[in-house]
C-alpha positions as protocol buffer text, in pm:
chain_id: "A"
residue {
  index: 1
  type: UNK
  ca { x: 2226 y: -687 z: -1824 }
}
residue {
  index: 2
  type: UNK
  ca { x: 2163 y: -457 z: -1527 }
}
residue {
  index: 3
  type: UNK
  ca { x: 1854 y: -667 z: -1434 }
}
residue {
  index: 4
  type: UNK
  ca { x: 2061 y: -983 z: -1410 }
}
residue {
  index: 5
  type: UNK
  ca { x: 2320 y: -809 z: -1185 }
}
residue {
  index: 6
  type: UNK
  ca { x: 2053 y: -660 z: -970 }
}
residue {
  index: 7
  type: UNK
  ca { x: 1883 y: -998 z: -922 }
}
residue {
  index: 8
  type: UNK
  ca { x: 2213 y: -1166 z: -846 }
}
residue {
  index: 9
  type: UNK
  ca { x: 2284 y: -903 z: -577 }
}
residue {
  index: 10
  type: UNK
  ca { x: 1951 y: -985 z: -420 }
}
residue {
  index: 11
  type: UNK
  ca { x: 2050 y: -1359 z: -389 }
}
residue {
  index: 12
  type: UNK
  ca { x: 2368 y: -1304 z: -185 }
}
residue {
  index: 13
  type: UNK
  ca { x: 2422 y: -1646 z: -38 }
}
residue {
  index: 14
  type: UNK
  ca { x: 2782 y: -1747 z: -48 }
}
residue {
  index: 15
  type: UNK
  ca { x: 2897 y: -2111 z: -69 }
}
residue {
  index: 16
  type: UNK
  ca { x: 2631 y: -2347 z: 21 }
}
residue {
  index: 17
  type: UNK
  ca { x: 2352 y: -2314 z: 281 }
}
residue {
  index: 18
  type: UNK
  ca { x: 2375 y: -2507 z: 607 }
}
residue {
  index: 19
  type: UNK
  ca { x: 2248 y: -2860 z: 591 }
}
residue {
  index: 20
  type: UNK
  ca { x: 1867 y: -2871 z: 597 }
}
residue {
  index: 21
  type: UNK
  ca { x: 1821 y: -2497 z: 561 }
}
residue {
  index: 22
  type: UNK
  ca { x: 1536 y: -2418 z: 317 }
}
residue {
  index: 23
  type: UNK
  ca { x: 1628 y: -2129 z: 89 }
}
residue {
  index: 24
  type: UNK
  ca { x: 1505 y: -1941 z: -215 }
}
residue {
  index: 25
  type: UNK
  ca { x: 1705 y: -2000 z: -531 }
}
residue {
  index: 26
  type: UNK
  ca { x: 1770 y: -1801 z: -841 }
}
residue {
  index: 27
  type: UNK
  ca { x: 1818 y: -1990 z: -1163 }
}
residue {
  index: 28
  type: UNK
  ca { x: 1928 y: -1896 z: -1510 }
}
residue {
  index: 29
  type: UNK
  ca { x: 1869 y: -2034 z: -1863 }
}
residue {
  index: 30
  type: UNK
  ca { x: 1883 y: -1895 z: -2211 }
}
residue {
  index: 31
  type: UNK
  ca { x: 1585 y: -1675 z: -2137 }
}
residue {
  index: 32
  type: UNK
  ca { x: 1727 y: -1510 z: -1828 }
}
residue {
  index: 33
  type: UNK
  ca { x: 1712 y: -1532 z: -1451 }
}
residue {
  index: 34
  type: UNK
  ca { x: 1405 y: -1652 z: -1248 }
}
residue {
  index: 35
  type: UNK
  ca { x: 1326 y: -1747 z: -885 }
}
residue {
  index: 36
  type: UNK
  ca { x: 1180 y: -2087 z: -831 }
}
residue {
  index: 37
  type: UNK
  ca { x: 836 y: -2083 z: -669 }
}
residue {
  index: 38
  type: UNK
  ca { x: 928 y: -2324 z: -394 }
}
residue {
  index: 39
  type: UNK
  ca { x: 1193 y: -2355 z: -130 }
}
residue {
  index: 40
  type: UNK
  ca { x: 1509 y: -2559 z: -188 }
}
residue {
  index: 41
  type: UNK
  ca { x: 1767 y: -2738 z: 22 }
}
residue {
  index: 42
  type: UNK
  ca { x: 2122 y: -2837 z: -84 }
}
residue {
  index: 43
  type: UNK
  ca { x: 2183 y: -3210 z: -30 }
}
residue {
  index: 44
  type: UNK
  ca { x: 2493 y: -3401 z: -125 }
}
residue {
  index: 45
  type: UNK
  ca { x: 2597 y: -3150 z: -394 }
}
residue {
  index: 46
  type: UNK
  ca { x: 2256 y: -3120 z: -551 }
}
residue {
  index: 47
  type: UNK
  ca { x: 1968 y: -2870 z: -510 }
}
residue {
  index: 48
  type: UNK
  ca { x: 1633 y: -3031 z: -419 }
}
residue {
  index: 49
  type: UNK
  ca { x: 1275 y: -2918 z: -367 }
}
residue {
  index: 50
  type: UNK
  ca { x: 1249 y: -2877 z: 7 }
}
residue {
  index: 51
  type: UNK
  ca { x: 898 y: -3019 z: 18 }
}
residue {
  index: 52
  type: UNK
  ca { x: 908 y: -3307 z: -235 }
}
residue {
  index: 53
  type: UNK
  ca { x: 1281 y: -3395 z: -239 }
}
residue {
  index: 54
  type: UNK
  ca { x: 1274 y: -3376 z: -624 }
}
residue {
  index: 55
  type: UNK
  ca { x: 1606 y: -3274 z: -779 }
}
residue {
  index: 56
  type: UNK
  ca { x: 1606 y: -2924 z: -923 }
}
residue {
  index: 57
  type: UNK
  ca { x: 1669 y: -2956 z: -1299 }
}
residue {
  index: 58
  type: UNK
  ca { x: 1791 y: -2601 z: -1347 }
}
residue {
  index: 59
  type: UNK
  ca { x: 2112 y: -2402 z: -1315 }
}
residue {
  index: 60
  type: UNK
  ca { x: 2117 y: -2238 z: -977 }
}
residue {
  index: 61
  type: UNK
  ca { x: 2317 y: -1913 z: -979 }
}
residue {
  index: 62
  type: UNK
  ca { x: 2226 y: -1786 z: -627 }
}
residue {
  index: 63
  type: UNK
  ca { x: 2047 y: -1844 z: -316 }
}
residue {
  index: 64
  type: UNK
  ca { x: 1922 y: -1650 z: -14 }
}
residue {
  index: 65
  type: UNK
  ca { x: 1753 y: -1713 z: 322 }
}
residue {
  index: 66
  type: UNK
  ca { x: 1377 y: -1721 z: 315 }
}
residue {
  index: 67
  type: UNK
  ca { x: 1264 y: -1389 z: 479 }
}
residue {
  index: 68
  type: UNK
  ca { x: 1006 y: -1432 z: 743 }
}
residue {
  index: 69
  type: UNK
  ca { x: 758 y: -1142 z: 763 }
}
């Protein structure tokens, strides 16, 4: 599972992000790990789509700040 460990290392956020901070999240299911194609925020113990406010119905295993290039 080297790929899983490498991806987890790329999503190095610890704890939970600051309130209102939009981040990229890494999720995991029976097929493996994947990055959601939209920014998320952590609100009241739940991950939400930063744009729509919809609850993320996936198991989030890591997060990272969105890089600005």
